C-alpha positions as CSV (number, residue, x, y, z in Angstrom):
1,X,0.0,0.0,0.0
2,X,2.7,2.5,1.0
3,X,4.6,1.7,-2.1
4,X,1.8,3.2,-4.1
5,X,1.5,6.5,-2.3
6,X,5.0,7.2,-0.8
7,X,7.4,9.2,-3.0
8,X,10.3,7.3,-4.4
9,X,13.9,8.2,-3.7
10,X,14.0,9.7,-7.2
11,X,10.9,11.8,-6.6
12,X,12.3,13.0,-3.3
13,X,15.6,14.0,-4.9
14,X,13.8,15.8,-7.7
15,X,11.7,17.8,-5.3
16,X,14.7,18.5,-3.0
17,X,16.8,19.7,-6.0
18,X,14.1,21.8,-7.5
19,X,13.1,23.5,-4.2
20,X,16.8,24.1,-3.2
21,X,17.6,25.6,-6.6
22,X,14.5,27.8,-6.6
23,X,15.1,29.1,-3.1
24,X,18.8,29.9,-4.0
25,X,17.6,31.7,-7.1
26,X,15.0,33.8,-5.1
27,X,17.6,34.6,-2.4
28,X,20.0,35.8,-5.1
29,X,17.4,37.9,-6.8
30,X,16.4,39.4,-3.5
31,X,20.1,40.2,-2.7
32,X,20.5,41.9,-6.1
33,X,17.4,44.0,-5.3
34,X,18.6,45.0,-1.9
35,X,15.6,43.2,-0.3
36,X,16.0,41.6,3.1
37,X,14.0,38.4,2.6
38,X,13.8,35.0,4.3
39,X,12.8,32.3,1.8
40,X,11.1,29.2,3.3
41,X,9.8,25.9,1.9
42,X,6.7,25.1,3.9
43,X,3.8,22.7,3.8
44,X,3.9,18.9,3.2
45,X,6.9,19.2,0.9
46,X,9.0,20.6,3.8
47,X,7.6,18.1,6.3
48,X,8.0,14.9,4.3
49,X,4.2,14.3,4.3
50,X,3.5,14.7,0.6
51,X,2.0,12.0,-1.5
52,X,3.7,10.5,-4.6
53,X,2.9,12.5,-7.7
54,X,1.9,15.6,-5.8
55,X,4.3,18.2,-7.2
56,X,3.3,21.3,-5.4
57,X,5.7,23.6,-3.6
58,X,4.7,26.3,-1.1
59,X,7.5,28.9,-0.9
60,X,7.0,31.8,1.5
61,X,8.8,35.1,1.1
62,X,9.1,36.5,4.6
63,X,9.8,40.2,5.3
64,X,10.1,42.1,8.6
65,X,6.9,43.5,10.1
66,X,8.0,47.0,9.3
67,X,8.9,46.2,5.7
68,X,6.7,46.4,2.6
69,X,4.9,43.2,1.6
70,X,4.4,44.6,-1.9
71,X,8.2,44.4,-2.5
72,X,8.1,40.6,-1.9
73,X,5.1,40.3,-4.2
74,X,7.0,42.3,-7.0
75,X,9.9,39.9,-6.6
76,X,7.6,36.9,-6.8
77,X,6.3,38.1,-10.1
78,X,9.8,38.1,-11.5
79,X,10.5,34.4,-10.7
80,X,8.8,32.9,-13.7
81,X,7.1,34.3,-16.8
82,X,4.6,31.4,-16.6
83,X,2.6,32.7,-13.6
84,X,-0.7,34.2,-12.6
85,X,-1.5,36.3,-9.6
86,X,-4.1,35.1,-7.2
87,X,-5.7,36.5,-4.1
88,X,-6.4,35.1,-0.7
89,X,-6.2,37.5,2.2
90,X,-3.6,39.3,0.1
91,X,-2.1,38.7,-3.4
92,X,0.3,35.9,-4.1
93,X,1.8,34.4,-7.2
94,X,1.2,30.9,-8.6
95,X,3.8,29.7,-11.1
96,X,4.8,26.7,-13.1
97,X,8.5,26.0,-12.6
98,X,10.4,22.9,-13.7
99,X,7.2,20.8,-13.7
100,X,6.1,21.9,-10.2
101,X,3.1,24.0,-9.3
102,X,4.7,26.7,-7.1
103,X,2.9,29.1,-4.8
104,X,5.0,32.1,-3.9
105,X,3.5,33.7,-0.9
106,X,4.6,36.9,0.8
107,X,4.3,37.0,4.6
108,X,5.5,38.9,7.6
109,X,8.0,37.4,9.9
110,X,6.2,37.9,13.2
111,X,7.7,36.9,16.6
112,X,4.9,34.7,17.6
113,X,1.5,33.6,16.3
114,X,-0.3,35.9,18.7
115,X,0.9,39.0,16.7
116,X,-0.1,38.1,13.2
117,X,-0.3,40.7,10.5
118,X,-2.1,38.3,8.1
119,X,-3.4,34.8,8.2
120,X,-0.5,33.4,6.2
121,X,2.0,34.6,8.8
122,X,0.8,31.6,10.8
123,X,2.1,29.0,8.3
124,X,5.8,29.1,9.3
125,X,4.7,28.4,12.9
126,X,2.7,25.4,11.6
127,X,5.7,24.2,9.7
128,X,8.0,24.4,12.7
129,X,5.5,22.8,15.1
130,X,4.9,19.7,12.8
131,X,8.5,19.3,11.8
132,X,9.6,19.1,15.4
133,X,7.2,16.3,16.1
134,X,6.4,14.3,13.0
135,X,9.6,12.3,12.6
136,X,8.7,8.6,12.4
137,X,5.0,9.3,11.7
138,X,5.3,10.5,8.1
139,X,4.0,7.2,6.6
140,X,1.0,7.4,9.0
141,X,0.1,10.8,7.6
142,X,0.4,9.5,4.0
143,X,-2.0,6.7,4.8
144,X,-4.5,9.1,6.4
145,X,-4.3,11.6,3.6
146,X,-4.8,8.9,0.9
147,X,-7.7,7.5,2.8
148,X,-9.3,10.9,3.0
149,X,-8.7,11.4,-0.7
150,X,-10.2,8.1,-1.5
151,X,-13.3,8.7,0.5
152,X,-13.8,12.2,-0.9
153,X,-13.2,14.3,2.3
154,X,-9.7,15.7,1.6
155,X,-9.3,19.4,1.0
156,X,-10.1,22.4,3.2
157,X,-11.1,24.7,0.3
158,X,-14.7,25.8,0.6
159,X,-15.6,23.9,-2.5
160,X,-14.9,20.7,-0.6
161,X,-15.3,21.6,3.0
162,X,-13.0,18.7,4.1
163,X,-9.8,18.1,6.0
164,X,-6.6,20.1,5.3
165,X,-3.2,18.5,5.2
166,X,-2.3,20.3,8.4
167,X,-5.4,18.9,10.1
168,X,-4.5,15.4,9.0
169,X,-1.0,15.8,10.4
170,X,-2.4,17.0,13.8
171,X,-4.8,14.0,13.9
172,X,-1.9,11.6,13.5
173,X,0.1,13.5,16.2
174,X,-3.0,13.4,18.4
175,X,-3.8,9.7,18.1
176,X,-0.4,8.3,17.2
177,X,-1.1,6.4,14.0
178,X,-3.3,6.0,11.0
179,X,-5.1,3.0,12.6
180,X,-5.7,4.9,15.8
181,X,-7.2,7.8,13.9
182,X,-9.5,5.5,12.0
183,X,-10.6,3.7,15.2
184,X,-11.3,7.0,17.0
185,X,-13.0,8.6,14.0
186,X,-15.4,5.6,13.7
187,X,-17.0,6.9,17.0
188,X,-16.9,10.6,16.2
189,X,-20.0,12.7,16.9
190,X,-20.5,16.4,16.3
191,X,-19.1,18.6,19.0
192,X,-15.8,16.8,19.4
193,X,-12.9,18.9,20.8
194,X,-9.3,18.0,20.4
195,X,-6.5,20.1,22.0
196,X,-2.9,18.7,21.7
197,X,-1.4,21.3,24.0
198,X,-4.3,21.9,26.3
199,X,-4.1,25.6,25.5
200,X,-7.5,26.3,23.8
201,X,-9.0,29.5,25.0
202,X,-12.1,30.0,22.8
203,X,-15.2,27.8,22.6
204,X,-16.3,27.1,19.0
205,X,-19.5,25.5,17.9
206,X,-18.0,23.8,14.8
207,X,-18.7,20.1,14.3
208,X,-15.0,19.3,15.1
209,X,-12.7,21.6,17.0
210,X,-9.0,21.0,16.7
211,X,-7.3,23.7,18.6
212,X,-4.4,25.1,16.7
213,X,-1.4,24.4,18.9
214,X,0.4,27.6,17.7
215,X,-2.7,29.8,17.9
216,X,-5.0,28.5,20.6
217,X,-7.9,30.9,19.6
218,X,-8.1,29.3,16.2
219,X,-9.9,26.1,15.1
220,X,-7.9,24.2,12.5
221,X,-11.0,22.3,11.5
222,X,-13.1,25.5,11.0
223,X,-13.6,24.7,7.3
224,X,-14.7,21.1,7.9
225,X,-18.5,20.8,7.3
226,X,-20.7,18.5,9.4
227,X,-21.4,16.4,6.3
228,X,-17.7,15.8,5.5
229,X,-16.9,15.1,9.2
230,X,-19.6,12.4,9.4
231,X,-18.7,11.1,5.9
232,X,-15.2,10.4,7.2
233,X,-16.6,8.9,10.4
234,X,-18.8,6.5,8.5
235,X,-16.0,5.6,6.1
236,X,-13.8,4.8,9.1
237,X,-16.5,2.6,10.7
238,X,-17.1,0.8,7.4
239,X,-13.3,0.3,6.8
240,X,-12.9,-1.2,10.2
241,X,-15.6,-3.7,9.5
242,X,-14.5,-4.6,5.9
243,X,-11.0,-3.2,5.0
244,X,-10.5,-2.7,1.3
245,X,-8.1,-0.7,-1.0
246,X,-11.2,0.8,-2.5
247,X,-11.3,3.2,0.4
248,X,-7.9,4.6,-0.6
249,X,-8.3,4.6,-4.4
250,X,-11.8,5.5,-5.5
251,X,-12.4,5.4,-9.3
252,X,-13.4,8.9,-10.5
253,X,-16.6,8.7,-12.7
254,X,-16.4,9.0,-16.4
255,X,-18.2,11.8,-18.1
256,X,-21.8,10.9,-18.8
257,X,-22.8,10.3,-22.4
258,X,-26.0,11.8,-23.9
259,X,-27.7,8.5,-23.7
260,X,-26.8,8.0,-20.1
261,X,-28.0,11.5,-19.1
262,X,-31.3,10.9,-21.0
263,X,-31.7,7.5,-19.2
264,X,-31.2,9.0,-15.8
265,X,-33.7,11.8,-16.4
266,X,-36.2,9.2,-17.6
267,X,-35.7,7.0,-14.6
268,X,-36.0,9.8,-12.1
269,X,-38.9,11.6,-13.8
270,X,-37.7,15.0,-12.6
271,X,-36.8,18.1,-14.6
272,X,-33.2,19.4,-14.2
273,X,-32.9,23.2,-14.6
274,X,-29.4,24.5,-15.1
275,X,-28.6,28.2,-14.8
276,X,-25.3,28.8,-16.6
277,X,-23.3,32.0,-16.6
278,X,-19.7,33.3,-16.9
279,X,-17.6,32.3,-13.9
280,X,-16.4,35.4,-12.0
281,X,-12.6,35.8,-12.1
282,X,-12.1,35.1,-8.4
283,X,-10.4,32.2,-6.5
284,X,-12.6,29.2,-5.6
285,X,-12.8,30.2,-1.9
286,X,-14.5,33.4,-3.0
287,X,-16.6,31.8,-5.8
288,X,-18.1,28.8,-4.1
289,X,-19.6,30.6,-1.0
290,X,-21.3,33.0,-3.5
291,X,-22.5,30.1,-5.6
292,X,-24.0,28.5,-2.5
293,X,-25.6,31.8,-1.6
294,X,-27.1,32.1,-5.1
295,X,-28.3,28.5,-4.9
296,X,-30.1,29.2,-1.6
297,X,-31.7,32.4,-3.0
298,X,-33.0,30.7,-6.1
299,X,-34.3,27.7,-4.1
300,X,-36.1,30.0,-1.8
301,X,-37.7,31.9,-4.7
302,X,-38.9,28.7,-6.4
303,X,-40.3,27.2,-3.2
304,X,-42.0,30.4,-2.1
305,X,-43.9,30.3,-5.4
306,X,-45.0,26.7,-5.0
307,X,-42.4,24.8,-7.0
308,X,-40.7,21.8,-5.3
309,X,-37.0,20.9,-5.6
310,X,-35.7,17.4,-5.0
311,X,-32.0,18.4,-4.8
312,X,-29.6,21.1,-6.0
313,X,-25.9,21.7,-6.5
314,X,-23.3,24.1,-7.9
315,X,-20.4,23.8,-10.3
316,X,-17.7,25.7,-12.1
317,X,-16.1,24.3,-15.2
318,X,-13.7,26.1,-17.6
319,X,-14.8,29.7,-17.6
320,X,-18.4,28.9,-16.8
321,X,-20.3,28.4,-13.5
322,X,-23.8,27.0,-13.0
323,X,-26.6,26.2,-10.5
324,X,-28.3,22.9,-11.0
325,X,-31.9,22.5,-9.6
326,X,-33.6,19.2,-9.9
327,X,-37.3,19.9,-9.9
328,X,-39.9,17.6,-8.5
329,X,-42.6,20.1,-9.5
330,X,-41.8,22.5,-12.3
331,X,-45.2,23.2,-13.7
332,X,-48.2,24.5,-11.7
333,X,-51.9,25.0,-12.6
334,X,-52.7,28.4,-14.1
335,X,-55.1,28.9,-11.1
336,X,-54.0,29.4,-7.5
337,X,-55.8,30.3,-4.3
338,X,-55.0,33.3,-2.2
339,X,-56.2,33.6,1.4
340,X,-57.0,37.1,2.6
341,X,-57.8,38.7,6.0
342,X,-60.7,37.7,8.3
343,X,-64.1,38.9,7.1
344,X,-64.5,41.5,9.8
345,X,-61.3,43.4,8.8
346,X,-63.0,45.6,6.2
347,X,-60.0,47.9,5.5
348,X,-57.7,45.0,5.1
349,X,-60.1,43.3,2.7
350,X,-60.2,46.4,0.5
351,X,-56.4,46.4,0.2
352,X,-56.3,42.6,-0.4
353,X,-58.8,42.8,-3.2
354,X,-57.0,45.7,-4.8
355,X,-53.8,43.7,-4.9
356,X,-55.4,40.8,-6.7
357,X,-56.8,41.9,-10.1
358,X,-56.6,38.6,-12.1
359,X,-59.4,37.0,-10.1
360,X,-60.9,33.8,-11.6
361,X,-63.3,33.0,-8.8
362,X,-64.3,34.8,-5.6
363,X,-64.1,36.5,-3.4
364,X,-65.7,34.0,-1.1
365,X,-65.5,33.0,2.5
366,X,-63.5,30.0,3.8
367,X,-63.0,29.4,7.5
368,X,-63.7,33.0,8.3
369,X,-61.4,34.5,5.7
370,X,-61.8,36.1,2.3
371,X,-60.5,33.9,-0.4
372,X,-59.9,34.5,-4.1
373,X,-58.7,32.2,-6.9
374,X,-56.6,34.0,-9.4
375,X,-54.5,33.4,-12.4
376,X,-51.0,32.5,-11.5
377,X,-48.3,34.9,-12.8
378,X,-45.8,32.2,-13.5
379,X,-46.9,28.6,-14.0
380,X,-43.5,27.3,-15.2
381,X,-40.4,27.3,-13.0
382,X,-38.2,28.4,-15.9
383,X,-40.4,31.4,-16.6
384,X,-40.2,32.5,-13.0
385,X,-36.4,32.3,-13.0
386,X,-36.2,34.2,-16.3
387,X,-38.4,37.0,-14.8
388,X,-37.0,37.2,-11.3
389,X,-33.4,35.9,-11.3
390,X,-31.5,39.1,-11.7
391,X,-33.5,40.7,-8.8
392,X,-32.3,38.1,-6.2
393,X,-29.5,38.5,-3.7
394,X,-26.9,36.2,-5.4
395,X,-23.5,37.5,-4.1
396,X,-21.6,40.4,-5.5
397,X,-19.7,38.6,-8.2
398,X,-22.4,36.2,-9.2
399,X,-25.0,39.0,-9.4
400,X,-22.7,40.9,-11.8
401,X,-22.2,37.8,-14.0
402,X,-26.0,37.2,-14.1
403,X,-26.7,40.7,-15.1
404,X,-24.1,40.3,-18.0
405,X,-26.0,37.3,-19.3
406,X,-27.1,33.8,-18.5
407,X,-28.8,30.8,-20.0
408,X,-31.3,28.4,-18.5
409,X,-31.2,24.8,-19.8
410,X,-34.2,22.6,-19.0
411,X,-34.4,18.8,-19.3
412,X,-32.7,17.4,-22.4
413,X,-31.3,20.9,-23.2
414,X,-28.6,20.0,-20.7
415,X,-27.2,17.7,-23.4
416,X,-26.0,20.8,-25.4
417,X,-23.1,21.3,-22.9
418,X,-20.3,18.9,-23.9
419,X,-17.6,20.0,-21.3
420,X,-16.1,16.9,-19.7
421,X,-15.9,18.6,-16.3
422,X,-19.6,19.3,-16.4
423,X,-20.4,15.8,-17.6
424,X,-18.4,14.3,-14.6
425,X,-20.2,16.7,-12.3
426,X,-23.5,15.2,-13.6
427,X,-22.2,11.7,-13.0
428,X,-21.3,12.5,-9.4
429,X,-24.6,14.3,-8.9
430,X,-26.9,11.6,-10.3
431,X,-24.9,8.7,-8.7
432,X,-24.2,10.5,-5.4
433,X,-23.3,8.0,-2.6
434,X,-20.9,8.2,0.3
435,X,-22.4,5.1,2.1
436,X,-21.6,1.8,0.5
437,X,-24.6,-0.5,0.3
438,X,-22.9,-3.1,2.5
439,X,-22.0,-0.5,5.2
440,X,-23.1,-1.4,8.7
């Protein structure tokens, strides 16, 4: 098992040589520019907890707290012509260098984690903490990370809402081995609190609280959702009952063909509505919370008007983004009933009747209230979305994209989109399952 996920000696040498050469190059460039800079390799590559084939390097460019972070960013831009600038709490550079994906991140060199200037200033403290304790447990971390990947719970980005690499390392340090983490996790319930150093000072209401040993007021597991926590706990329980390599190496679904999509729609008898628009040019941790906000607003509108939704999801693919709504009820009768005020409230009745001009029947009295039956303004879910979508609260970037243009695909119209990422998303959506049929 380890042979499949542990970097070979050749891989380790390649990473070491590449990172050493890159750090030397940055240091030389900083010296030529007269910039006092501390260049640090951090993350799993520095700690020996990276999985085979994972060629990512996190290089931090540390400057003094009184220095200008912008100078470090300007230097990062000069490292490689093949780069793009991204933004988290502040800008950083992502580059492709010698076959490695490299994040060049400016940070402040603070004295301790209690005096951070920005969130990334905490990372060198994480690095130091783990490196001082992880010796001899690196393979246990690799097993845990691969298990988390195979069960679909790895990744703290908001798109996933799972476990970060740092959290996986702390779990191994907490319990002592991969097997011990699995055994403990099989019994996890929401509200669990773990504190390696016994220093936690703030009570959080997150499903899992792992007190950050270098910043006791922070929860390392803050990005972990309840669903991902329990998905991991269930996978651990099932694995203990019936161990299988399948837990470590899940087979990603293939893109659905037109025929497969049509068959799934026919079998389910629902109507999928897909609202597609240009993806805002923001990082995923900004995009996905706004997609979820938009999803919630659209669902609330549809349900408020009488339409019923079985399930929904969001996706970004290429330069597009979309909301998928699987409708149980997408067509309503032209007529609908509106209940008004009690009969004795004359003034309210006058206002009620004035507000309903398309009356088909009534007004009549039902259970002491005035009732009318009127023509429904929107009998089709797609018509309601077309009329009301751009008026909803969808998040700043999503709202701007929607105002610039969008398209609604209904039913078999979804077949018009041929993108593989989108077709894989549909496969994962229609065949969603985190519990094996034989799970106990």
